[in-house]
PDBQT receptor file of N, H, CA, C and O in Angstrom, charges set to zero:
ATOM      1  N   MET A   1      12.963  -7.011  30.583  1.00  0.00    +0.000 N 
ATOM      2  CA  MET A   1      14.007  -7.799  29.961  1.00  0.00    +0.000 C 
ATOM      3  C   MET A   1      15.314  -6.945  29.869  1.00  0.00    +0.000 C 
ATOM      4  O   MET A   1      15.252  -5.735  29.651  1.00  0.00    +0.000 OA
ATOM      5  N   ASN A   2      16.396  -7.549  30.025  1.00  0.00    +0.000 N 
ATOM      6  H   ASN A   2      16.446  -8.532  30.201  1.00  0.00    +0.000 HD
ATOM      7  CA  ASN A   2      17.692  -6.829  29.904  1.00  0.00    +0.000 C 
ATOM      8  C   ASN A   2      17.999  -6.416  28.487  1.00  0.00    +0.000 C 
ATOM      9  O   ASN A   2      17.661  -7.116  27.532  1.00  0.00    +0.000 OA
ATOM     10  N   ARG A   3      18.652  -5.261  28.355  1.00  0.00    +0.000 N 
ATOM     11  H   ARG A   3      18.928  -4.692  29.130  1.00  0.00    +0.000 HD
ATOM     12  CA  ARG A   3      18.939  -4.704  27.050  1.00  0.00    +0.000 C 
ATOM     13  C   ARG A   3      19.837  -5.641  26.232  1.00  0.00    +0.000 C 
ATOM     14  O   ARG A   3      19.698  -5.767  25.015  1.00  0.00    +0.000 OA
ATOM     15  N   ILE A   4      20.722  -6.263  26.919  1.00  0.00    +0.000 N 
ATOM     16  H   ILE A   4      20.834  -6.160  27.908  1.00  0.00    +0.000 HD
ATOM     17  CA  ILE A   4      21.712  -7.194  26.208  1.00  0.00    +0.000 C 
ATOM     18  C   ILE A   4      20.892  -8.393  25.663  1.00  0.00    +0.000 C 
ATOM     19  O   ILE A   4      21.165  -8.861  24.558  1.00  0.00    +0.000 OA
ATOM     20  N   ASP A   5      19.878  -8.899  26.434  1.00  0.00    +0.000 N 
ATOM     21  H   ASP A   5      19.656  -8.518  27.332  1.00  0.00    +0.000 HD
ATOM     22  CA  ASP A   5      19.061  -9.996  25.939  1.00  0.00    +0.000 C 
ATOM     23  C   ASP A   5      18.292  -9.600  24.661  1.00  0.00    +0.000 C 
ATOM     24  O   ASP A   5      18.072 -10.434  23.782  1.00  0.00    +0.000 OA
ATOM     25  N   CYS A   6      17.899  -8.356  24.572  1.00  0.00    +0.000 N 
ATOM     26  H   CYS A   6      18.078  -7.679  25.286  1.00  0.00    +0.000 HD
ATOM     27  CA  CYS A   6      17.190  -7.950  23.369  1.00  0.00    +0.000 C 
ATOM     28  C   CYS A   6      18.097  -7.844  22.167  1.00  0.00    +0.000 C 
ATOM     29  O   CYS A   6      17.674  -8.050  21.029  1.00  0.00    +0.000 OA
ATOM     30  N   LEU A   7      19.377  -7.512  22.436  1.00  0.00    +0.000 N 
ATOM     31  H   LEU A   7      19.720  -7.345  23.361  1.00  0.00    +0.000 HD
ATOM     32  CA  LEU A   7      20.322  -7.438  21.271  1.00  0.00    +0.000 C 
ATOM     33  C   LEU A   7      20.658  -8.820  20.778  1.00  0.00    +0.000 C 
ATOM     34  O   LEU A   7      20.976  -8.993  19.601  1.00  0.00    +0.000 OA
ATOM     35  N   ILE A   8      20.600  -9.775  21.616  1.00  0.00    +0.000 N 
ATOM     36  H   ILE A   8      20.342  -9.634  22.572  1.00  0.00    +0.000 HD
ATOM     37  CA  ILE A   8      20.966 -11.177  21.230  1.00  0.00    +0.000 C 
ATOM     38  C   ILE A   8      19.784 -11.938  20.689  1.00  0.00    +0.000 C 
ATOM     39  O   ILE A   8      19.978 -12.924  19.978  1.00  0.00    +0.000 OA
ATOM     40  N   GLU A   9      18.577 -11.532  20.989  1.00  0.00    +0.000 N 
ATOM     41  H   GLU A   9      18.420 -10.731  21.567  1.00  0.00    +0.000 HD
ATOM     42  CA  GLU A   9      17.389 -12.332  20.603  1.00  0.00    +0.000 C 
ATOM     43  C   GLU A   9      17.266 -12.596  19.114  1.00  0.00    +0.000 C 
ATOM     44  O   GLU A   9      17.081 -13.747  18.717  1.00  0.00    +0.000 OA
ATOM     45  N   ARG A  10      17.359 -11.597  18.298  1.00  0.00    +0.000 N 
ATOM     46  H   ARG A  10      17.509 -10.663  18.621  1.00  0.00    +0.000 HD
ATOM     47  CA  ARG A  10      17.098 -11.802  16.883  1.00  0.00    +0.000 C 
ATOM     48  C   ARG A  10      18.205 -12.522  16.182  1.00  0.00    +0.000 C 
ATOM     49  O   ARG A  10      17.914 -13.390  15.359  1.00  0.00    +0.000 OA
ATOM     50  N   PRO A  11      19.530 -12.211  16.460  1.00  0.00    +0.000 N 
ATOM     51  CA  PRO A  11      20.587 -12.996  15.824  1.00  0.00    +0.000 C 
ATOM     52  C   PRO A  11      20.565 -14.478  16.244  1.00  0.00    +0.000 C 
ATOM     53  O   PRO A  11      20.909 -15.362  15.459  1.00  0.00    +0.000 OA
ATOM     54  N   ALA A  12      20.156 -14.727  17.491  1.00  0.00    +0.000 N 
ATOM     55  H   ALA A  12      19.876 -14.009  18.128  1.00  0.00    +0.000 HD
ATOM     56  CA  ALA A  12      20.055 -16.067  17.960  1.00  0.00    +0.000 C 
ATOM     57  C   ALA A  12      18.984 -16.846  17.173  1.00  0.00    +0.000 C 
ATOM     58  O   ALA A  12      19.203 -17.996  16.791  1.00  0.00    +0.000 OA
ATOM     59  N   SER A  13      17.830 -16.208  16.935  1.00  0.00    +0.000 N 
ATOM     60  H   SER A  13      17.653 -15.274  17.245  1.00  0.00    +0.000 HD
ATOM     61  CA  SER A  13      16.781 -16.848  16.168  1.00  0.00    +0.000 C 
ATOM     62  C   SER A  13      17.288 -17.151  14.730  1.00  0.00    +0.000 C 
ATOM     63  O   SER A  13      17.080 -18.245  14.204  1.00  0.00    +0.000 OA
ATOM     64  N   VAL A  14      17.920 -16.208  14.151  1.00  0.00    +0.000 N 
ATOM     65  H   VAL A  14      18.089 -15.320  14.578  1.00  0.00    +0.000 HD
ATOM     66  CA  VAL A  14      18.432 -16.356  12.734  1.00  0.00    +0.000 C 
ATOM     67  C   VAL A  14      19.502 -17.484  12.719  1.00  0.00    +0.000 C 
ATOM     68  O   VAL A  14      19.533 -18.301  11.798  1.00  0.00    +0.000 OA
ATOM     69  N   GLY A  15      20.322 -17.512  13.691  1.00  0.00    +0.000 N 
ATOM     70  H   GLY A  15      20.297 -16.849  14.439  1.00  0.00    +0.000 HD
ATOM     71  CA  GLY A  15      21.353 -18.520  13.781  1.00  0.00    +0.000 C 
ATOM     72  C   GLY A  15      20.801 -19.928  13.911  1.00  0.00    +0.000 C 
ATOM     73  O   GLY A  15      21.291 -20.856  13.267  1.00  0.00    +0.000 OA
ATOM     74  N   ILE A  16      19.761 -20.090  14.762  1.00  0.00    +0.000 N 
ATOM     75  H   ILE A  16      19.363 -19.337  15.285  1.00  0.00    +0.000 HD
ATOM     76  CA  ILE A  16      19.123 -21.371  14.922  1.00  0.00    +0.000 C 
ATOM     77  C   ILE A  16      18.424 -21.728  13.620  1.00  0.00    +0.000 C 
ATOM     78  O   ILE A  16      18.464 -22.884  13.199  1.00  0.00    +0.000 OA
ATOM     79  N   ALA A  17      17.778 -20.748  12.968  1.00  0.00    +0.000 N 
ATOM     80  H   ALA A  17      17.746 -19.809  13.311  1.00  0.00    +0.000 HD
ATOM     81  CA  ALA A  17      17.088 -21.086  11.684  1.00  0.00    +0.000 C 
ATOM     82  C   ALA A  17      18.119 -21.514  10.634  1.00  0.00    +0.000 C 
ATOM     83  O   ALA A  17      17.856 -22.447   9.875  1.00  0.00    +0.000 OA
ATOM     84  N   ALA A  18      19.273 -20.865  10.570  1.00  0.00    +0.000 N 
ATOM     85  H   ALA A  18      19.486 -20.108  11.186  1.00  0.00    +0.000 HD
ATOM     86  CA  ALA A  18      20.327 -21.236   9.603  1.00  0.00    +0.000 C 
ATOM     87  C   ALA A  18      20.787 -22.641   9.896  1.00  0.00    +0.000 C 
ATOM     88  O   ALA A  18      20.931 -23.432   8.963  1.00  0.00    +0.000 OA
ATOM     89  N   ALA A  19      21.024 -22.993  11.141  1.00  0.00    +0.000 N 
ATOM     90  H   ALA A  19      20.906 -22.351  11.899  1.00  0.00    +0.000 HD
ATOM     91  CA  ALA A  19      21.465 -24.305  11.497  1.00  0.00    +0.000 C 
ATOM     92  C   ALA A  19      20.406 -25.344  11.071  1.00  0.00    +0.000 C 
ATOM     93  O   ALA A  19      20.736 -26.388  10.511  1.00  0.00    +0.000 OA
ATOM     94  N   LEU A  20      19.099 -25.026  11.358  1.00  0.00    +0.000 N 
ATOM     95  H   LEU A  20      18.831 -24.177  11.813  1.00  0.00    +0.000 HD
ATOM     96  CA  LEU A  20      18.056 -26.012  10.946  1.00  0.00    +0.000 C 
ATOM     97  C   LEU A  20      17.960 -26.126   9.456  1.00  0.00    +0.000 C 
ATOM     98  O   LEU A  20      17.710 -27.215   8.939  1.00  0.00    +0.000 OA
ATOM     99  N   LEU A  21      18.151 -25.034   8.742  1.00  0.00    +0.000 N 
ATOM    100  H   LEU A  21      18.354 -24.150   9.162  1.00  0.00    +0.000 HD
ATOM    101  CA  LEU A  21      18.085 -25.102   7.249  1.00  0.00    +0.000 C 
ATOM    102  C   LEU A  21      19.292 -26.001   6.744  1.00  0.00    +0.000 C 
ATOM    103  O   LEU A  21      19.130 -26.810   5.831  1.00  0.00    +0.000 OA
ATOM    104  N   PHE A  22      20.454 -25.829   7.352  1.00  0.00    +0.000 N 
ATOM    105  H   PHE A  22      20.586 -25.171   8.094  1.00  0.00    +0.000 HD
ATOM    106  CA  PHE A  22      21.598 -26.620   6.942  1.00  0.00    +0.000 C 
ATOM    107  C   PHE A  22      21.300 -28.123   7.223  1.00  0.00    +0.000 C 
ATOM    108  O   PHE A  22      21.598 -28.978   6.389  1.00  0.00    +0.000 OA
ATOM    109  N   MET A  23      20.731 -28.423   8.364  1.00  0.00    +0.000 N 
ATOM    110  H   MET A  23      20.489 -27.729   9.042  1.00  0.00    +0.000 HD
ATOM    111  CA  MET A  23      20.388 -29.807   8.684  1.00  0.00    +0.000 C 
ATOM    112  C   MET A  23      19.360 -30.386   7.738  1.00  0.00    +0.000 C 
ATOM    113  O   MET A  23      19.449 -31.551   7.352  1.00  0.00    +0.000 OA
ATOM    114  N   ALA A  24      18.337 -29.537   7.345  1.00  0.00    +0.000 N 
ATOM    115  H   ALA A  24      18.264 -28.591   7.659  1.00  0.00    +0.000 HD
ATOM    116  CA  ALA A  24      17.319 -30.017   6.474  1.00  0.00    +0.000 C 
ATOM    117  C   ALA A  24      17.872 -30.247   5.086  1.00  0.00    +0.000 C 
ATOM    118  O   ALA A  24      17.460 -31.193   4.415  1.00  0.00    +0.000 OA
ATOM    119  N   LEU A  25      18.814 -29.392   4.623  1.00  0.00    +0.000 N 
ATOM    120  H   LEU A  25      19.148 -28.624   5.169  1.00  0.00    +0.000 HD
ATOM    121  CA  LEU A  25      19.406 -29.599   3.338  1.00  0.00    +0.000 C 
ATOM    122  C   LEU A  25      20.259 -30.909   3.367  1.00  0.00    +0.000 C 
ATOM    123  O   LEU A  25      20.320 -31.634   2.374  1.00  0.00    +0.000 OA
ATOM    124  N   GLY A  26      20.903 -31.187   4.507  1.00  0.00    +0.000 N 
ATOM    125  H   GLY A  26      20.853 -30.597   5.314  1.00  0.00    +0.000 HD
ATOM    126  CA  GLY A  26      21.644 -32.439   4.648  1.00  0.00    +0.000 C 
ATOM    127  C   GLY A  26      20.738 -33.626   4.587  1.00  0.00    +0.000 C 
ATOM    128  O   GLY A  26      21.116 -34.645   4.009  1.00  0.00    +0.000 OA
ATOM    129  N   LEU A  27      19.514 -33.548   5.173  1.00  0.00    +0.000 N 
ATOM    130  H   LEU A  27      19.207 -32.720   5.643  1.00  0.00    +0.000 HD
ATOM    131  CA  LEU A  27      18.611 -34.637   5.137  1.00  0.00    +0.000 C 
ATOM    132  C   LEU A  27      18.102 -34.814   3.706  1.00  0.00    +0.000 C 
ATOM    133  O   LEU A  27      17.880 -35.943   3.268  1.00  0.00    +0.000 OA
ATOM    134  N   ILE A  28      17.911 -33.688   2.957  1.00  0.00    +0.000 N 
ATOM    135  H   ILE A  28      18.091 -32.771   3.313  1.00  0.00    +0.000 HD
ATOM    136  CA  ILE A  28      17.449 -33.813   1.580  1.00  0.00    +0.000 C 
ATOM    137  C   ILE A  28      18.508 -34.549   0.724  1.00  0.00    +0.000 C 
ATOM    138  O   ILE A  28      18.188 -35.396  -0.109  1.00  0.00    +0.000 OA
ATOM    139  N   VAL A  29      19.805 -34.176   0.977  1.00  0.00    +0.000 N 
ATOM    140  H   VAL A  29      20.064 -33.487   1.654  1.00  0.00    +0.000 HD
ATOM    141  CA  VAL A  29      20.869 -34.826   0.202  1.00  0.00    +0.000 C 
ATOM    142  C   VAL A  29      20.893 -36.314   0.527  1.00  0.00    +0.000 C 
ATOM    143  O   VAL A  29      20.963 -37.147  -0.377  1.00  0.00    +0.000 OA
ATOM    144  N   ILE A  30      20.836 -36.653   1.825  1.00  0.00    +0.000 N 
ATOM    145  H   ILE A  30      20.779 -35.976   2.559  1.00  0.00    +0.000 HD
ATOM    146  CA  ILE A  30      20.803 -38.042   2.255  1.00  0.00    +0.000 C 
ATOM    147  C   ILE A  30      19.593 -38.757   1.664  1.00  0.00    +0.000 C 
ATOM    148  O   ILE A  30      19.689 -39.890   1.192  1.00  0.00    +0.000 OA
ATOM    149  N   GLY A  31      18.439 -38.064   1.699  1.00  0.00    +0.000 N 
ATOM    150  H   GLY A  31      18.361 -37.143   2.082  1.00  0.00    +0.000 HD
ATOM    151  CA  GLY A  31      17.216 -38.637   1.145  1.00  0.00    +0.000 C 
ATOM    152  C   GLY A  31      17.272 -38.914  -0.308  1.00  0.00    +0.000 C 
ATOM    153  O   GLY A  31      16.729 -39.919  -0.766  1.00  0.00    +0.000 OA
ATOM    154  N   VAL A  32      17.904 -38.067  -1.054  1.00  0.00    +0.000 N 
ATOM    155  H   VAL A  32      18.346 -37.250  -0.683  1.00  0.00    +0.000 HD
ATOM    156  CA  VAL A  32      18.011 -38.236  -2.524  1.00  0.00    +0.000 C 
ATOM    157  C   VAL A  32      18.937 -39.384  -2.829  1.00  0.00    +0.000 C 
ATOM    158  O   VAL A  32      18.664 -40.153  -3.750  1.00  0.00    +0.000 OA
ATOM    159  N   THR A  33      20.022 -39.533  -2.093  1.00  0.00    +0.000 N 
ATOM    160  H   THR A  33      20.243 -38.908  -1.345  1.00  0.00    +0.000 HD
ATOM    161  CA  THR A  33      21.043 -40.520  -2.415  1.00  0.00    +0.000 C 
ATOM    162  C   THR A  33      20.762 -41.884  -1.802  1.00  0.00    +0.000 C 
ATOM    163  O   THR A  33      20.972 -42.897  -2.469  1.00  0.00    +0.000 OA
ATOM    164  N   VAL A  34      20.294 -41.953  -0.555  1.00  0.00    +0.000 N 
ATOM    165  H   VAL A  34      20.123 -41.131  -0.013  1.00  0.00    +0.000 HD
ATOM    166  CA  VAL A  34      20.203 -43.230   0.184  1.00  0.00    +0.000 C 
ATOM    167  C   VAL A  34      18.821 -43.756   0.301  1.00  0.00    +0.000 C 
ATOM    168  O   VAL A  34      18.495 -44.799  -0.265  1.00  0.00    +0.000 OA
ATOM    169  N   LEU A  35      17.988 -43.046   1.036  1.00  0.00    +0.000 N 
ATOM    170  H   LEU A  35      18.253 -42.199   1.495  1.00  0.00    +0.000 HD
ATOM    171  CA  LEU A  35      16.654 -43.394   1.303  1.00  0.00    +0.000 C 
ATOM    172  C   LEU A  35      15.705 -42.237   0.851  1.00  0.00    +0.000 C 
ATOM    173  O   LEU A  35      15.390 -41.355   1.650  1.00  0.00    +0.000 OA
ATOM    174  N   PRO A  36      15.283 -42.247  -0.350  1.00  0.00    +0.000 N 
ATOM    175  CA  PRO A  36      14.562 -41.111  -0.928  1.00  0.00    +0.000 C 
ATOM    176  C   PRO A  36      13.316 -40.709  -0.123  1.00  0.00    +0.000 C 
ATOM    177  O   PRO A  36      13.179 -39.561   0.299  1.00  0.00    +0.000 OA
ATOM    178  N   PHE A  37      12.471 -41.619   0.066  1.00  0.00    +0.000 N 
ATOM    179  H   PHE A  37      12.582 -42.552  -0.277  1.00  0.00    +0.000 HD
ATOM    180  CA  PHE A  37      11.173 -41.248   0.747  1.00  0.00    +0.000 C 
ATOM    181  C   PHE A  37      11.381 -40.875   2.205  1.00  0.00    +0.000 C 
ATOM    182  O   PHE A  37      10.824 -39.872   2.652  1.00  0.00    +0.000 OA
ATOM    183  N   ILE A  38      12.145 -41.624   2.953  1.00  0.00    +0.000 N 
ATOM    184  H   ILE A  38      12.598 -42.438   2.589  1.00  0.00    +0.000 HD
ATOM    185  CA  ILE A  38      12.297 -41.387   4.370  1.00  0.00    +0.000 C 
ATOM    186  C   ILE A  38      13.121 -40.061   4.560  1.00  0.00    +0.000 C 
ATOM    187  O   ILE A  38      12.757 -39.257   5.418  1.00  0.00    +0.000 OA
ATOM    188  N   GLY A  39      14.152 -39.831   3.828  1.00  0.00    +0.000 N 
ATOM    189  H   GLY A  39      14.448 -40.484   3.130  1.00  0.00    +0.000 HD
ATOM    190  CA  GLY A  39      14.986 -38.644   4.023  1.00  0.00    +0.000 C 
ATOM    191  C   GLY A  39      14.167 -37.385   3.743  1.00  0.00    +0.000 C 
ATOM    192  O   GLY A  39      14.229 -36.431   4.520  1.00  0.00    +0.000 OA
ATOM    193  N   ILE A  40      13.407 -37.361   2.661  1.00  0.00    +0.000 N 
ATOM    194  H   ILE A  40      13.356 -38.136   2.031  1.00  0.00    +0.000 HD
ATOM    195  CA  ILE A  40      12.597 -36.214   2.333  1.00  0.00    +0.000 C 
ATOM    196  C   ILE A  40      11.497 -36.072   3.343  1.00  0.00    +0.000 C 
ATOM    197  O   ILE A  40      11.168 -34.940   3.697  1.00  0.00    +0.000 OA
ATOM    198  N   LEU A  41      10.926 -37.093   3.814  1.00  0.00    +0.000 N 
ATOM    199  H   LEU A  41      11.194 -38.012   3.527  1.00  0.00    +0.000 HD
ATOM    200  CA  LEU A  41       9.877 -37.065   4.799  1.00  0.00    +0.000 C 
ATOM    201  C   LEU A  41      10.396 -36.517   6.118  1.00  0.00    +0.000 C 
ATOM    202  O   LEU A  41       9.673 -35.796   6.805  1.00  0.00    +0.000 OA
ATOM    203  N   LEU A  42      11.606 -36.833   6.483  1.00  0.00    +0.000 N 
ATOM    204  H   LEU A  42      12.194 -37.419   5.925  1.00  0.00    +0.000 HD
ATOM    205  CA  LEU A  42      12.171 -36.317   7.717  1.00  0.00    +0.000 C 
ATOM    206  C   LEU A  42      12.599 -34.857   7.594  1.00  0.00    +0.000 C 
ATOM    207  O   LEU A  42      12.660 -34.146   8.597  1.00  0.00    +0.000 OA
ATOM    208  N   SER A  43      12.895 -34.403   6.383  1.00  0.00    +0.000 N 
ATOM    209  H   SER A  43      12.846 -34.980   5.568  1.00  0.00    +0.000 HD
ATOM    210  CA  SER A  43      13.375 -33.022   6.248  1.00  0.00    +0.000 C 
ATOM    211  C   SER A  43      12.295 -32.022   6.229  1.00  0.00    +0.000 C 
ATOM    212  O   SER A  43      12.565 -30.842   6.455  1.00  0.00    +0.000 OA
ATOM    213  N   ILE A  44      11.036 -32.423   5.966  1.00  0.00    +0.000 N 
ATOM    214  H   ILE A  44      10.817 -33.381   5.783  1.00  0.00    +0.000 HD
ATOM    215  CA  ILE A  44       9.966 -31.486   5.933  1.00  0.00    +0.000 C 
ATOM    216  C   ILE A  44       9.713 -30.789   7.299  1.00  0.00    +0.000 C 
ATOM    217  O   ILE A  44       9.590 -29.565   7.355  1.00  0.00    +0.000 OA
ATOM    218  N   PRO A  45       9.635 -31.582   8.403  1.00  0.00    +0.000 N 
ATOM    219  CA  PRO A  45       9.464 -30.903   9.715  1.00  0.00    +0.000 C 
ATOM    220  C   PRO A  45      10.649 -29.993  10.138  1.00  0.00    +0.000 C 
ATOM    221  O   PRO A  45      10.469 -29.030  10.884  1.00  0.00    +0.000 OA
ATOM    222  N   VAL A  46      11.828 -30.318   9.654  1.00  0.00    +0.000 N 
ATOM    223  H   VAL A  46      11.973 -31.100   9.048  1.00  0.00    +0.000 HD
ATOM    224  CA  VAL A  46      13.001 -29.469   9.931  1.00  0.00    +0.000 C 
ATOM    225  C   VAL A  46      12.885 -28.206   9.189  1.00  0.00    +0.000 C 
ATOM    226  O   VAL A  46      13.232 -27.171   9.757  1.00  0.00    +0.000 OA
ATOM    227  N   PHE A  47      12.415 -28.168   7.927  1.00  0.00    +0.000 N 
ATOM    228  H   PHE A  47      12.133 -29.009   7.465  1.00  0.00    +0.000 HD
ATOM    229  CA  PHE A  47      12.174 -26.975   7.202  1.00  0.00    +0.000 C 
ATOM    230  C   PHE A  47      11.137 -26.137   7.893  1.00  0.00    +0.000 C 
ATOM    231  O   PHE A  47      11.302 -24.920   7.989  1.00  0.00    +0.000 OA
ATOM    232  N   ILE A  48      10.094 -26.726   8.370  1.00  0.00    +0.000 N 
ATOM    233  H   ILE A  48       9.960 -27.714   8.292  1.00  0.00    +0.000 HD
ATOM    234  CA  ILE A  48       9.006 -26.002   9.059  1.00  0.00    +0.000 C 
ATOM    235  C   ILE A  48       9.551 -25.361  10.353  1.00  0.00    +0.000 C 
ATOM    236  O   ILE A  48       9.210 -24.218  10.657  1.00  0.00    +0.000 OA
ATOM    237  N   ALA A  49      10.367 -26.062  11.092  1.00  0.00    +0.000 N 
ATOM    238  H   ALA A  49      10.644 -26.991  10.844  1.00  0.00    +0.000 HD
ATOM    239  CA  ALA A  49      10.915 -25.520  12.300  1.00  0.00    +0.000 C 
ATOM    240  C   ALA A  49      11.888 -24.348  11.954  1.00  0.00    +0.000 C 
ATOM    241  O   ALA A  49      11.924 -23.347  12.669  1.00  0.00    +0.000 OA
ATOM    242  N   ALA A  50      12.639 -24.480  10.900  1.00  0.00    +0.000 N 
ATOM    243  H   ALA A  50      12.609 -25.293  10.319  1.00  0.00    +0.000 HD
ATOM    244  CA  ALA A  50      13.528 -23.391  10.473  1.00  0.00    +0.000 C 
ATOM    245  C   ALA A  50      12.730 -22.117  10.114  1.00  0.00    +0.000 C 
ATOM    246  O   ALA A  50      13.118 -21.007  10.478  1.00  0.00    +0.000 OA
ATOM    247  N   ALA A  51      11.601 -22.304   9.389  1.00  0.00    +0.000 N 
ATOM    248  H   ALA A  51      11.286 -23.206   9.093  1.00  0.00    +0.000 HD
ATOM    249  CA  ALA A  51      10.770 -21.189   9.081  1.00  0.00    +0.000 C 
ATOM    250  C   ALA A  51      10.136 -20.572  10.288  1.00  0.00    +0.000 C 
ATOM    251  O   ALA A  51       9.967 -19.355  10.366  1.00  0.00    +0.000 OA
ATOM    252  N   ALA A  52       9.783 -21.417  11.237  1.00  0.00    +0.000 N 
ATOM    253  H   ALA A  52       9.921 -22.406  11.173  1.00  0.00    +0.000 HD
ATOM    254  CA  ALA A  52       9.182 -20.871  12.516  1.00  0.00    +0.000 C 
ATOM    255  C   ALA A  52      10.206 -19.981  13.214  1.00  0.00    +0.000 C 
ATOM    256  O   ALA A  52       9.862 -18.905  13.702  1.00  0.00    +0.000 OA
ATOM    257  N   PHE A  53      11.456 -20.423  13.265  1.00  0.00    +0.000 N 
ATOM    258  H   PHE A  53      11.736 -21.298  12.869  1.00  0.00    +0.000 HD
ATOM    259  CA  PHE A  53      12.493 -19.608  13.963  1.00  0.00    +0.000 C 
ATOM    260  C   PHE A  53      12.808 -18.339  13.149  1.00  0.00    +0.000 C 
ATOM    261  O   PHE A  53      12.999 -17.259  13.707  1.00  0.00    +0.000 OA
ATOM    262  N   LEU A  54      12.855 -18.500  11.833  1.00  0.00    +0.000 N 
ATOM    263  H   LEU A  54      12.699 -19.377  11.380  1.00  0.00    +0.000 HD
ATOM    264  CA  LEU A  54      13.211 -17.365  11.007  1.00  0.00    +0.000 C 
ATOM    265  C   LEU A  54      12.211 -16.275  10.995  1.00  0.00    +0.000 C 
ATOM    266  O   LEU A  54      12.584 -15.102  11.000  1.00  0.00    +0.000 OA
ATOM    267  N   PHE A  55      10.905 -16.614  10.979  1.00  0.00    +0.000 N 
ATOM    268  H   PHE A  55      10.602 -17.567  10.974  1.00  0.00    +0.000 HD
ATOM    269  CA  PHE A  55       9.849 -15.597  10.923  1.00  0.00    +0.000 C 
ATOM    270  C   PHE A  55       9.184 -15.396  12.290  1.00  0.00    +0.000 C 
ATOM    271  O   PHE A  55       8.094 -14.827  12.358  1.00  0.00    +0.000 OA
ATOM    272  N   SER A  56       9.807 -15.842  13.359  1.00  0.00    +0.000 N 
ATOM    273  H   SER A  56      10.692 -16.303  13.303  1.00  0.00    +0.000 HD
ATOM    274  CA  SER A  56       9.154 -15.634  14.709  1.00  0.00    +0.000 C 
ATOM    275  C   SER A  56       9.232 -14.145  15.054  1.00  0.00    +0.000 C 
ATOM    276  O   SER A  56      10.218 -13.463  14.774  1.00  0.00    +0.000 OA
ATOM    277  N   PRO A  57       8.114 -13.662  15.692  1.00  0.00    +0.000 N 
ATOM    278  CA  PRO A  57       8.132 -12.225  16.085  1.00  0.00    +0.000 C 
ATOM    279  C   PRO A  57       9.002 -12.050  17.302  1.00  0.00    +0.000 C 
ATOM    280  O   PRO A  57       9.242 -12.986  18.065  1.00  0.00    +0.000 OA
ATOM    281  N   ARG A  58       9.463 -10.843  17.464  1.00  0.00    +0.000 N 
ATOM    282  H   ARG A  58       9.268 -10.083  16.844  1.00  0.00    +0.000 HD
ATOM    283  CA  ARG A  58      10.273 -10.493  18.634  1.00  0.00    +0.000 C 
ATOM    284  C   ARG A  58       9.367 -10.428  19.845  1.00  0.00    +0.000 C 
ATOM    285  O   ARG A  58       8.156 -10.249  19.714  1.00  0.00    +0.000 OA
ATOM    286  N   SER A  59       9.946 -10.573  21.013  1.00  0.00    +0.000 N 
ATOM    287  H   SER A  59      10.930 -10.719  21.119  1.00  0.00    +0.000 HD
ATOM    288  CA  SER A  59       9.156 -10.555  22.218  1.00  0.00    +0.000 C 
ATOM    289  C   SER A  59       8.675  -9.134  22.491  1.00  0.00    +0.000 C 
ATOM    290  O   SER A  59       9.260  -8.161  22.015  1.00  0.00    +0.000 OA
ATOM    291  N   LYS A  60       7.598  -9.036  23.270  1.00  0.00    +0.000 N 
ATOM    292  H   LYS A  60       7.123  -9.826  23.657  1.00  0.00    +0.000 HD
ATOM    293  CA  LYS A  60       6.984  -7.712  23.521  1.00  0.00    +0.000 C 
ATOM    294  C   LYS A  60       7.918  -6.797  24.380  1.00  0.00    +0.000 C 
ATOM    295  O   LYS A  60       7.810  -5.572  24.331  1.00  0.00    +0.000 OA
ATOM    296  N   GLU A  61       8.796  -7.399  25.132  1.00  0.00    +0.000 N 
ATOM    297  H   GLU A  61       8.885  -8.394  25.173  1.00  0.00    +0.000 HD
ATOM    298  CA  GLU A  61       9.712  -6.587  25.981  1.00  0.00    +0.000 C 
ATOM    299  C   GLU A  61      10.733  -5.886  25.131  1.00  0.00    +0.000 C 
ATOM    300  O   GLU A  61      11.255  -4.840  25.517  1.00  0.00    +0.000 OA
ATOM    301  N   CYS A  62      11.035  -6.461  23.947  1.00  0.00    +0.000 N 
ATOM    302  H   CYS A  62      10.612  -7.311  23.633  1.00  0.00    +0.000 HD
ATOM    303  CA  CYS A  62      12.100  -5.932  23.108  1.00  0.00    +0.000 C 
ATOM    304  C   CYS A  62      11.674  -4.970  22.026  1.00  0.00    +0.000 C 
ATOM    305  O   CYS A  62      12.511  -4.410  21.318  1.00  0.00    +0.000 OA
ATOM    306  N   THR A  63      10.396  -4.779  21.896  1.00  0.00    +0.000 N 
ATOM    307  H   THR A  63       9.715  -5.234  22.471  1.00  0.00    +0.000 HD
ATOM    308  CA  THR A  63       9.858  -3.850  20.887  1.00  0.00    +0.000 C 
ATOM    309  C   THR A  63      10.017  -2.408  21.409  1.00  0.00    +0.000 C 
ATOM    310  O   THR A  63      10.016  -2.127  22.608  1.00  0.00    +0.000 OA
ATOM    311  N   ILE A  64      10.151  -1.531  20.419  1.00  0.00    +0.000 N 
ATOM    312  H   ILE A  64      10.152  -1.760  19.445  1.00  0.00    +0.000 HD
ATOM    313  CA  ILE A  64      10.318  -0.080  20.798  1.00  0.00    +0.000 C 
ATOM    314  C   ILE A  64       9.006   0.522  21.149  1.00  0.00    +0.000 C 
ATOM    315  O   ILE A  64       8.939   1.704  21.486  1.00  0.00    +0.000 OA
TER     316      ILE A  64
């Protein structure tokens, strides 16, 4: 793997996780105000996806 790809890998994962967390929080707000059960139910998988991106291990090519 290219050295530049390894430098970008972790910040990209954290950026995607932050975007997913922002979307999940938006769904929670919509869920609380408009459709409580559906909004909260839809936000749970988004929180799980954000956690998966946030805690994903680095690829084997980028480890020291």
